[in-house]
N, C-alpha and C positions, 0 to 999 in steps of 0.2 A: 501517710504518704510512704511513699517507696522511697526507701535508706538512698544514702550513698549510694550504694553499688547496684541502684536499679532495681531490686528484688520488693517485689509487695509485701508489704508488714498487715495490712488489714483485707482479711480475705471475704467474702461467700461464696458457698458453695450450694449450690440447689441441686439436689441428688447426691447429700452428701455423705449418703450410706453404702452408696454402689464402691464395689471392689476396686477400680478406679480413680473411682473421688478419693477415696481412701489411702490411695499408694501415693497422689497426687497431694494430698494435703500432707502426708507425712512428710515428704518431701522438702515442698515451701515452710514449713515449721521448722523445718532441720536447716533450712536456706534465712531463717529471722525472721518468717510471718510469726507476731504476738498474737494477733485477733482474729480470731477463727468463728464464721458461722455457719454452722452446718443446719440444711434444712429435707428432710423429706416426710416418708409416714411413718415407718418403724424406729418408735424412741427405745427401742433398745440398743438396735445397731449403730443410731446417731448419738447416745453415750458412751458405746464404744471407740468409736470415729473422734469422737472428744477426749476421751482419754487418751486415745493414743495419741493426736493434736500436742495437747501437754506434755507426752512422755517424749514428743520429738521437739519442745521448746515453747507452743502455745503457753502464754500466758494469762491467754483468755478465751476461753470457749464459749456457748451461747448455743442455742438448739431452738430453731423454728420446725413443727406442724403444718406438712400442708399432703396433700394428695392429686399427682397429678394429671388426675382421671376428671379433676373439674376445674375447669378453665377460667372458671369465675374467681375462684382464690389467688392467683397470679397477682395482680395488683396488691394486695394482701399480706402476700408471703415475703413480694420482694421489700414491700413496705417496712414491713416487722423486720426484716435481717438487717435490715440497712439501720432503722433504730439501733437495732445490739449490738452494733458494731461503736454508736456512739460517737466514730469523727468520716474523715475522710475513706471511701471504697478503693484499695490499690487494685482489688483483683475481684470480679466476677464469675465463677466456673457455673458451667450448667453442664451437668452432666446426668440428664432425666433422660429416661430411655424404656423401653419394652420390646422385649424381642419376641416374644406371641410364638403359636403356632400354627405355621402357614396351612398344612393341612385341613387344619380344622378351624382355624379362623377367615377363610375364605370365603363358606358359604354362611358365615355369621352374623350378620349385620351388625349387631351389638359390638361382638369382638374385635372385626375391622376399625368400629368407631375408636375402639379404645386403643389401640395400637397406633390411628391416625391420632386421636388428643394427644397422648403420653409423650410420644414422640415427635409433635411437629407443633398443635395448637394452643398446645400451654408454654412449651418456650418459647412461640410468637408474642404468648400475651404478657409473658413476662420478661423480653427481651423488649418489649416499647417500655416500660416502665423501667427498666434497664438504663437503658439510652436515655431518657427524659433525666434521669438523676443525676448519671456521670458527667451530661455536656451542661448542665447547670453547674456540676462540680467543677469542669472546665479538667480534671484528667479522669485516668482510670484508665484499664483493659479489661475485656471478655474474653474468655476461653470458651468453644461451644464443642463437643464433643459431638460428632457427626459421627459417619462410619465407611469406610471406601466402598460397603456394601448400596451405597449410593450413588457411585460412580456411575457403576452400568448394572442395572438393577437384574436380578436373576428373577426367572420364573417362581424357582424352590421357594424362593424370601420375597416376593412382592412387596406385598404389606410393610416388612421393616425397612427394605431398601428404599421404598416409594418415599414412604414418608422420610426416612433420613435422607434422600435425595431433595425433596422440598425446603428441607432444614437446611441445608447445607447451601442450595443455589440463595436463599432468602436473604443467611448471613453474609453472603459474599455482598449481595446489593446494600446489605444493612453497613457496610466494613467502607464502602465507598461512600457510604451517608457521612460517615462520621471523618471523614477528612476535614484536617482544620481545625476540629474541634476539641482538640487536644487529649483524645479517646479514640482508643483503638480495640479493632476483633481480631483475633483468631482461631481457626479453626483447627481443632484436632480431629480429624480421619484418620480412624484405627482399625486393623486389621480385627481379626478374630483374637479374642482374649481368654485366656482361663477363669471364667468370673463364676459367680452362683448361676448366673444368667445365661452361661454357655455349658454345664454343667454336664454329662451326658453324650454332647453331640461328638459326632466326628472331627478331629481335628486338621483343618486346611493345612496346605504348608504356609509358612512365615505366620504361623499360631504361636504368640506370645504371653507374656505374664504380664498383671499390673504393675509391679514395678519397671519390667520395662518399659510401658508407655510412659510410666511417670519420669525416667531419664531421661525420656525422648521429647516428654512436656517442657522439663525445665529448660534444656538445651532450646529448642523453638523460642521459649518464653524469654531468653536471654539473648537469642539471637533478634526478636522481635521476625518471625516469620509468619508471614499471612496463614498461610498452611504447616501444618504438622502433622509430617507422618508419620504412621507407625508399627510396621519398624518402614524407617525409609524407604526401602528396597521397594516399597509398595508401591512410590510416585511413578517409577521406570516400568515393573508389572501394569498398573492400571493406564497406562500411558501408550501400549500396548495391545489391552485387553479391550478398551473403549474403542478402539477402531476395527476389533475382525469383524467379518461379516457376521451375521448373526446364527444361520448355522454351527457356525465353529464356535462360536461362543456357547451356542446352548450345549454342542457339545461336549466342552470341559469344564461347561460350569453346574450344570443341572444333572444331578447326583448324589 
């Protein structure tokens, strides 16, 4: 149950070994989250994330292993994570994602399906069970990490952007379905972040680090923002980009 200051104490992080998820987890624990269950496929990285959580104030951590390339395990993963918390879950973070390699993946059926599965199909399957459990509980919050890449999809990364767009739009409707249940869903629309996933790529304007994203998330959780933009200026940047004529948009972004 959230404490008297509205801060989540029992947290499940799906995709808990990602750099962004780890930064968010550290800040949540520093703000008095005491139970954290981290789920992902890399045991060593999850162990490191759990150690960080304890160093920042968590008193109980646990790990669940899963592979987001297989949506059939989503129900089992969510069920196991909730069971390991052992109490009401205050916050579920979905930080699952795969950037892929657009130039190599776009003509590869298996690779394209992998990007779609990790970025869209697995989270959708997991959200169905998360929704059911939190509504039954009568409380809780969901934070889903999407991307500004889904606001207007670029030719140069349409697999990633398109699948994130699908998740973003689906979650907007899911959030509407939660009204009156005691459960809320918030979206994190992040720009380019310096992480393992983006290492070696050119940094566009407004590139940030995981800690800055986490800081914006904590502010958004406190304010109850339906959509958390990171950095916040991207709200205005994409308000313009989404209405540009296609030829102008392509000229600006296809590089």
